N, C-alpha and C positions, 0 to 999 in steps of 0.2 A: 239645236241639232247636235248630233254626235256622230263621229266617224267610225265605221266598222273597219278596224285596222287590218283584219284578215283579208277582206275582199276589196278594200279601198273604195267602198261605196258610201254614199250619204244616206243614213236612215233617219227618218223623221220621228222624233218623239214629241208628242203634243205638249204644249205649255202646262197643261194640268198635271201631267206626270212629272214634268220637271219641277214644278212647284212642290208636289208631294215629296219627291226625292229629297228636296232641300228642307222640307218641313215648314214651308211658309204658309201658315194657316189663313192669313188674311188674303193672300194672293189666290189661294185655292177658292176661297169664298167668292171673290170677285169674278173669277173665271166661271164658276158654277152659275152665278147670277146672270152671266152674259152668254149662257148656252153651251158651255163646254160639254163634250160628249163623255158622260160618265162610264159608258160601256166600251170605250175604245180599248183595244188590246195591243200592248207593245210586246217586245221580245219576251218569249216564254209564255205568251198568252195571258199576261198580267193586266188586269184592269186597274183603274184608280183605287178601288176598294182593296184589291189584293195588296197593292203597294203600301197603302196607308196602314192596313192591318199588320203587314209584315214588319213595318218599322215602329209600330206601337203608337202612331200619331192619333190619339183618342179624339181630339177636337176635329181633325180632318175626317176621321171615320164617321163621326156624328153628322158632319156637314154633308158628306156623300150620301148617307142614309136619308137625310132630310130631302135631298134632291133625287131620291128614287133609285139609288144604285142597287143593282141586283145582288142580294146577300148570298145567293146560292151560285153565283157565277164560278166557272171552272177554268183553271189555267191549263197549260199543256200536259200537266201531270194529274189532271182532274182534282186539284186541290182547290178548296173554297177559301175565302178570306179567313174563315174560322181556323182552318188547318194552319195557315201561315201565321196567324196570331199566336196559336199554341206553340208552334216551332220557335217563335221568338220569346215565349214566356210572358206574353203581355196579358196578364190576368184581367185587367179592367176592360181592355178592348174585347176580350173573349166574352166577358159578362154582358157588355153592351150588345154584341152581335147575337148572343143567345136571347137577350131580352127583345130583340127585334125579329126573332123567329128563325135564327140560323138552325139548320138541320143537324141534330147530333148524330144521326145515322149515316150521313154522307161519307162516301169512301173515295180514296185516291185510286189511281190506276194499279196500285199494289194492294188494294183492299184495306188500307188503314183508315179507321174511323178517328174522329177527334180524340176519343178516349184512349185508343192505342198510342197516338202521338203524345198525349199528356203523360201516359205511363212510361213510355220510352224515354222521354226527356226528363221525367221526374218532377214535373211541375205540380206540386201537391195541391195548391189552391185551385188551379184549373181543373185538376182531376176531381176534386170534391164538388166543384161547381157543375161539371158535366154529369156527375152521378145524380145530383139534385134535379137536373133537367131530363133524367130518364135514360141516360146512355146504357146500352146493352153491355153488361159486364162480362158476358161469355161469348160475345161475337168474335169470330176468327178472321184474321186478315188473309191475304193471298198466300202467306207462308204458314198458315194454320196456327197462328199465334193468337192467344187471347190477350187482353190488356195485362193480365197477371204475368204471362210469359214475357211480355215486353218490359214490364217493370223489373223483372228478374234480370233480363239481358242487359238492362241499363244500370244495374247495380243500385237501384233506388229502394232501399230498405223501407223508408217511410211510406212510399207508394205501395209497396207490397203489403204492408200492414193495413193500410186503408182499404185496399181491395179485398183482403181477407176478412176484415171487419164487416165489409158490406156484402159478404156472402160469396165471394169468388170461389169457384170449385177448385180445390187443391189437387184434384185428380184429373182435371180436364187435360186430355192429351193433345199435343201439337204435332208437328211434322215428325215422322218416324216414330210416332207413338210415345214421344217424350213427355213425361209429366213435368209439372213445375219443379219438383224435387230433382229430377234428372238434369234439368237445365241449370239450376242453381249449383248442383254438385259438379257438373261438367265445367262450369265457369269459375268454380272456386270461391263462390260467395258464401263464406262460412256463416256470417250473421243471418243471411237470408235462409240458408239451410236450416239453421237453428229455429228461426221463426216458423218456417213451414212445418218442421217436425212437431212443434208445439201445438199446432192445430190438427195433428193427426195424419199427416201425410204417410203414405204406405212406403216403408223402407225397401220392400222387396218387389215393387212394381217393375215390370220389364218393358223395355222399348221394343221396337221392331226388330232389333238385332239381339234380343234376349239379354240385354245388359241391364243390370240394376243400377241405382244411383251410385253405390259405392264403386262399382266397376268403372263407371264413367269418370269418377273423380280420381281413381287410381291411374287410369290411362293418361289423364291430363297432369298428373303429378301434384295434386293439391293435398299436401300432407295434413293440414289442419282439418279439412273437410273429411278426409278419410278417418282421422282419429275421432272426430265428432260422431260420424255415422257408426263407427265401431262401439263407441261408448253408449250409443242409443240402441244397440242390439242388432246391428246389421248382420245378416247371415254369413258366418265365416266359412260355411261349407259350399258357398256358391261355386258353380262351374258354368262356363259359357258353352256355346254349341260345339266348340272344339275340345271340350273337356279340360280347359285351363282353369285352375282355381285362382283365387285372388293373388296368391304368391307368385304363380306363374306369370300373371299379367304384370305385376309390379316389377318382377325381375326382367321381363321382356322389354319394359320401358326404361329400365335403369334407375328406378326410384329406390335408392338404398334405405332412406329414412322410413319410407312407407313399408318396406320389407320388414324393418325392425318392429314397427307397430303391429303388423300382421302376425308376426311370430309371437309377440307379446300377448296377443289376443287368441292365440291357439290355432292359427291356420296351419294346415298339414304341410310340413316341410318335405314329406316323402310322397305327396300326392302325385298321381300320374294323369297326364293329359291323353288325348286320343292317339298320340304317337308313342305313348309309354314314357314320356319325358317327365323327369322330376323338375322342380324349380331350379335345382343346381344345373341340370342339363341346359335349361333355357338361359340362365345367367352366363354360363360358359359360352354357349352358342352366340350370344350377343356381345361377348367380350367385356362384361362388366366385372372386373376383378375385385372391386370392393364388395360387391354382392356375393361373389364366389367365396371370398374370405368370411363374410358374415355367415353364410349357410354352413360352411365347413365348421366354423367355431360353434355353431348351434347343433352340430351333430349330423349333418347331411351325410348320406351314405356315398362314399367315393366310388363304390363299385356297383351302384345301381345301373341298370341297363334299360334302354328304350326298346321299342318293339323289334328293332333290328339287332339288338344285343350290343349296342354301342354304350360304353361308359362315358362319363364326363371327359375322361382323358382322350378317348377317341374323338369326341366332338371338338376338343380344344386344339387338335392338330391343325385344323383348317383356320383357326381363329387367331391364336396368339402363343408364341413360344414362351412368353412370360407366364401365362396361365398353365402351360404344359409343365414348366419347371416347378411352379407353385404346387400343383396337384401332386407331382412326384415327391417333392419335399415333404408333403403331408402323408405320404405313404400309399398313394394310388398305385395299383398293380401295373407295372410298366409293360407287362406282357399279357394283359387281359384280352380275352377273345370275344369277338362279336359272333353273331349267329353263323356267319360264314367262315368263322375261324380266323379272321384277320386281327392282328395285333395293332396297336397304335403305330408301330414302325411300318407295317404293311400300308396303313392309311397314309402315312407321311410320304411314302414312296409313290403311291397311286396319285396323290395330289401334288407331287413334286415340291413339297414344303421343305426347303433346304435347312432352315433354322431348326425346325422340328426334328428332322433326321439327325442333325448334329447334336442336339440336346439329348435325344433318346439314346444314341450310340454312346455318348459321354457318360450317361447315367446307367448304362448296362442293359439296354434292350437286347433281346435275343435275336441275332441276325439269322439264326437257323430255324426260327419258328415257321411252321408250315400252316397254311390255311386249309380249308376242307378240300380245295382243288389241288392240294399238294405243292403249292407255290411258296417259295420263300420271298422275303421283301424285295430282294434284288430283281425277282421276276416281274415286279410291277414298275420298274423304272422304264424310261422311254426308249431303252434299247430293245424293247419288245420281249415277250415272255420267254422265248426259247432261243433267241438269236444272240449268241454271245461272240459273234465274229469280231476279230481284232479291228477290222476296218470300221465296223459300225460303232463299237464302243469307243475307239480312239477318237473318232469324230466328235462324239459327245463330250469326251473328256477335255476337249479344247476349251470348254466353258471355264475350266480352272478348278482349283481345289475346293471351291464352295459348291460345286455341282453335286447332286445326289449320287450319281454313279461314281464319281471320284471318291466321295466319302465312304461309300459301301465297299468299293474295291480296296481302299486302304485298310478298312477294318477286317475284311476277309484275309488279306495278306498278313496282318498282324496275328490273327488266330492261326493261320497256316504255319507261319514261322515258329510260333510258340508251341506247336504241336497240340493245340486245343481242338476240340471237336468242331468239324465243319460238315454241314449237310452236303450230300452228294451234288446237289444243284449249285451250291457255293463252291464246292471242289472243282466243278466243271468250269467255273469262271476262271480259276487259276490256271487250269490246263489249257484254256483257249488262247493264251498269249504265248507268243514266240519268245525266244531268248536271244538278244535282250528285248525287254518290253518297256513301255513307258513307265513301268513301276519298278524296274530293276534297281534303281538307286535307293528307293524307299525300302525294298526288300532287304538290301544289304544293311541299311540302317537298323532294321528290325533284328537281323541276325547278330549284329554287333551288340545290340542292347541285351539280347537274350544271353549271349556269352558273358556280358558284364553281370547280369543277374545271377548266373550260375557261380561266378567267381567271387561274389560278395555276399556271404551269409549274414543273416540277421544276428544270429549268435554263432557259437562254434559248430553247431550241428545242422541248422536249417537255413537254406538259402531262399531268397524271394522266388526263385524259379520253382522250387519244390512246392511252395504254397500256391503258386500260380497253377501248377499242374494238378495238385491234389487238394484243391480248396474244399472239396466235399468231405474230406477226412475230419471228423469232429475233434480229433486229438489236438490239432493246431489251435482251434478256437478255444478249446478247454484249457489250454496252457496260458494262464494269465500273464506269465512272464514274457512269452513269445508275442502275445497280442500287444503288450505294453511297448515292447521294442518295435513292433510293426507300426503301431500308431505314432511313434515318435519319429519315424523315418520321413524324410522329405522326398517322396517318390517323384514328385513333379520335377525336382531338380536332378535326381539320380537317374530316373528312367522315364523321360518325358513321353516316350511312345506308349509305354505299357502302364503308366501310373493310373490312368482312369480304369483300365481293366482290373488291375490289382485291387483298387479300392472297392469297386463294385462287387468283385468276387468275394472279398472278405466280408463286406456288408451282408451279402446273401448268405454266406457261411454262418455268420453270427445269428441271423434270423433262423436259419435252418437248424442250428444247434438248439435254440430255444424251442422250436417246433418239435424237434426230436424228443427232447425231454418231456414236453407236455404230452406228446402223442404216446410216449412209452407209458406214462402214468395212466392215461385213458385206456390204452390197449390192455394193460394189466387188469384194470377195472372191468373191462368188457369180458375178458377171459374168466375172471372170477364170477361175474354175473351169469355166464353161460353154464357154469357148473359141469364142465366136461373134462376130458383128458388133457385138454390144452392148458388147464390150470397149473400143470407141472412144468410148463415150458420155461426153460432157463431165460434169465434176463438177457444174456448175451445173444441168444437166438432171436428174441423179439427185436433186439437192437439191430441185428443184421437184416431182419425182414423190413423193419421200418426205414432203414437207410436206403432201401431200393425205391421208396416212394418219392413222389414229387412234393414240393412245398405245399401245393394246394391239397394233395391227398393227406399230408400230415396234419394240416389244419382241420380237415374234415374229420379225421380220427379223433383229434383233440376235442372238437366241438361235440361229437357224438358221445364220447365218454363222459364229458362234463355234464351234458344234458341229462344223461341217464343217472348221473350222480346228484342231479339237482343243483349244479353249480353254474354260475355265469361264466362265459368265455370272454376274456378281455386281454388276451395275450398280445394282440396286435394294437391295442388301443394306446 
């Protein structure tokens, strides 16, 4: 007898079962000769034959069969003694049961035949024996798996080879229309994938979700399988139902090594999905900076826009300030516009992304930029679009100097004190505060620093303040001596409030100077090609005309002129 500890009850197990459990063959024989019930079922619906087959007790199995044990009896899971012998890998017991007429087509309550079980467990000798006895090689279980599917799931390469040699259909679909190749690719079984490919498996078969084998292996991150499929000719132009190509999918899952392989095999780096996103957009969106770096190094377009006009920089705002800074360091346009005219700074204010706002302001984002509805970034803070009342703003400023409103207010005051341009909506922010205001002390610091800038010239003629006010004047940038002196100055130490603005304006001025020169050459070429009276236009006049254009317009003039001249435009590269 044994005690059920959970219920505290006494459950009777017959002596025959106890003897089988202990493997006492002679005792089993004596009990059988004295009329022991061979069909009695103990816990789980197990008969004596189930127990003997499960444990691989060959002599006991033979004795039970001699005394008429039912070879097809079922336990509570509808498993026969043959099923249990296979699960235990007891080849000789299986062979004896088959010789005594065990049914090879019997199924468990989940639809598993003996052949399914042998394939799943990788018992090669039992598998071959079952095939000799006529097991159906294409029969499906309750999960729509064939024995080949089961062998693949169990990672049993030898079993896969045997089944294929015996004629298993390499295109037989299982659950969700997955072929054997899909299953092997999804599970990362490289050797099995290679074996299946050698017998002619279709590389481009699609499952119920329109995924090919390479797509499933990319999703799961199986580098070796992906490489093998590419080497065997997998379609690199694949797109799923959402328009994502293989590179989109790999970047979405963060598989950098797979991205490298896909690029090496020629997958389109600038491909667009259904939302107009490039793989770079997706990598930024998911926050995978290694992949972002890889794509940029391989020539991804930093200014590509999705269907809403968002560049990767717009997308990065809600993801990571590190990626924001990285993209800007590589030359991403800090003031790029979406379809509704919003810049990344607008986006950062909408999303209340403090780190992004701080980074963008430090690196020169235009606080005066207006979207198509005429709003500046400050309008998108949580003090509401047009309500600049002192009470409302002051309440939000209590969050401290790292709040978005606080940072924007500081920047607006800096521009105001320096006499730099402010949009009327930003001007109204300054006018909305009484005197004294919460920012009176900061304003005084700004005024003192401006006085210091005016009284400390870089050389005998030019002060930092003059450059701050007239940064668009190309004469300053053209003067190499002035620029050398400027670059040698420690502005962070001298002018801690305005140092970032100074650096950003000079950086923009240098770029603008290069663009002006390039645009002037292109403009002269365009005039010459037009063969009209403008060809006599003095260089000084064209310079004045071009100086009125924005950086983007200057770039467009340069590109147009060079294209007409048959040259490539690489000034910003």
